[in-house]
C-alpha positions in Angstrom: 85.4 130.1 68.3 82.5 130.6 70.6 83.1 131.9 74.0 82.0 128.6 75.6 84.5 126.6 73.5 87.2 129.2 74.2 86.6 128.9 78.0 86.9 125.1 77.9 90.1 125.4 75.9 91.6 127.8 78.4 90.6 125.6 81.3 92.2 122.6 79.6 95.4 124.6 79.1 95.5 125.5 82.8 95.4 121.8 83.9 98.1 120.5 81.5 101.0 121.7 83.6 99.4 120.2 86.8 98.9 116.8 85.1 102.5 116.8 83.8 103.8 117.7 87.3 101.8 114.9 88.9 103.1 112.4 86.4 106.7 113.4 87.1 106.4 113.3 90.9 104.6 110.0 91.2 101.5 111.8 92.5 99.2 109.0 91.2 101.5 106.3 92.6 101.1 107.8 96.1 97.4 107.5 96.0 97.1 104.2 94.1 99.7 102.2 96.1 100.2 101.8 99.8 103.6 102.5 101.1 105.5 99.5 102.5 104.9 99.1 106.3 107.9 99.9 108.5 108.0 98.8 112.1 109.3 101.3 114.7 112.3 100.5 116.8 111.1 98.9 120.1 112.4 99.9 123.5 111.8 97.5 126.4 109.8 99.0 129.2 110.5 98.8 132.9 109.8 95.4 134.4 106.1 95.3 135.6 105.2 96.2 139.1 102.2 94.5 140.8 100.4 97.8 141.4 100.3 98.5 137.6 98.8 95.1 136.6 95.3 95.2 135.1 93.5 91.9 135.1 91.5 90.8 132.0 89.4 87.8 131.0 91.1 85.8 128.4 88.2 83.3 128.1 87.4 79.9 129.4 90.4 78.1 127.7 92.6 78.6 130.7 92.5 78.6 134.4 95.4 81.1 134.5 95.1 84.7 135.6 95.9 87.3 132.9 97.2 90.8 133.3 98.6 93.7 131.3 101.0 96.2 132.9 99.2 99.5 132.4 102.4 101.5 132.4 103.9 99.5 129.5 101.1 100.0 127.0 102.1 102.1 123.9 100.3 102.8 120.7 102.9 103.3 118.0 102.6 105.4 114.8 103.4 102.1 113.0 100.0 100.7 114.0 101.3 98.4 116.8 100.0 98.2 120.3 102.8 97.1 122.6 102.4 95.9 126.1 103.7 93.7 128.9 101.6 90.5 129.4 101.7 88.7 132.7 100.2 85.2 133.1 100.0 83.6 136.5 99.0 80.0 137.2 96.7 79.2 140.1 99.8 77.6 141.7 101.7 80.9 141.5 104.0 80.3 138.5 104.4 83.4 136.4 105.3 84.1 132.7 106.1 87.7 131.7 106.5 88.8 128.1 106.7 92.1 126.2 104.6 91.8 123.0 103.0 93.7 120.2 99.7 93.3 118.3 99.3 94.7 114.8 95.6 95.4 114.4 95.7 95.8 110.6 97.0 92.3 109.9 95.8 90.5 113.1 99.3 89.5 114.1 101.3 89.4 117.2 105.0 89.5 118.0 107.0 88.7 121.2 109.9 91.0 121.7 111.2 89.8 125.1 110.6 87.6 128.1 110.8 88.5 131.7 113.3 86.7 133.9 113.2 85.8 137.7 115.7 88.6 138.5 113.2 91.2 137.0 115.2 91.8 133.9 114.4 91.2 130.2 115.9 88.8 127.8 115.2 89.4 124.1 113.2 86.7 122.3 115.5 84.5 120.2 112.9 84.3 117.5 110.9 87.5 117.2 108.7 87.6 114.2 105.1 88.5 113.4 102.8 85.5 113.5 99.1 85.1 112.7 97.0 85.6 115.8 93.9 83.8 114.8 95.0 80.2 114.0 97.4 79.3 116.8 95.6 77.9 119.8 98.0 79.2 122.4 97.3 82.8 121.6 94.0 83.0 123.5 95.2 85.8 125.8 96.5 87.8 122.8 93.3 87.2 120.8 91.2 88.5 123.7 93.4 91.6 123.9 93.0 92.0 120.2 89.3 91.5 120.0 88.0 93.2 123.2 90.6 95.7 124.2 93.2 96.9 121.7 91.6 96.5 118.3 87.8 96.4 119.0 85.6 96.1 115.9 88.8 96.0 113.8 89.9 99.5 114.8 93.1 100.2 116.8 92.8 102.2 120.0 93.9 105.8 119.6 96.3 105.9 122.6 97.4 104.0 125.8 94.7 105.8 127.9 92.0 104.3 125.8 93.5 100.9 126.1 93.8 101.2 129.9 90.2 102.4 130.2 89.0 99.4 128.2 91.0 97.0 130.4 89.6 98.7 133.6 86.1 98.4 132.2 86.5 94.8 131.3 85.8 95.4 127.6 86.1 98.2 125.1 82.8 99.9 124.3 83.3 99.2 120.5 84.0 95.6 121.0 81.8 93.0 119.4 81.3 90.0 121.7 81.4 86.6 120.0 
């Protein structure tokens, strides 16, 4: 054999054990298939305090005032931004909810509702729902598009989300 052919043969022999190991351990599977998504266990935050509320514009569809409790915002390793949403009517009625937005799938979930005695009650039906096609989700859609998932990319941490809310829009956000 020529030295060139011999070198190629030796190189091939070196890679055979690696290929066999990769096949046994599912190495290819890890790269070719996504792992199933698993949501993290959710802990309810403290009830929102007025001094922590950050006002945001949810668009012209509502005359209500919209706020996020800055101290409640978390960015989970599961790809979910969780936050307390406060909606006040011009007459003073208030709705409080603890919610999550999953940027990757454009979905939202309500975990709990605030009560008048400043405690939480878990939502009876708490499941992920499409954010785009339900008319009542205008506040959550605004949070998704302009603050928490700008340009389809999730914020890195709660500080980035708070900064975006304070600025009135995330610098990466595309305005429609």
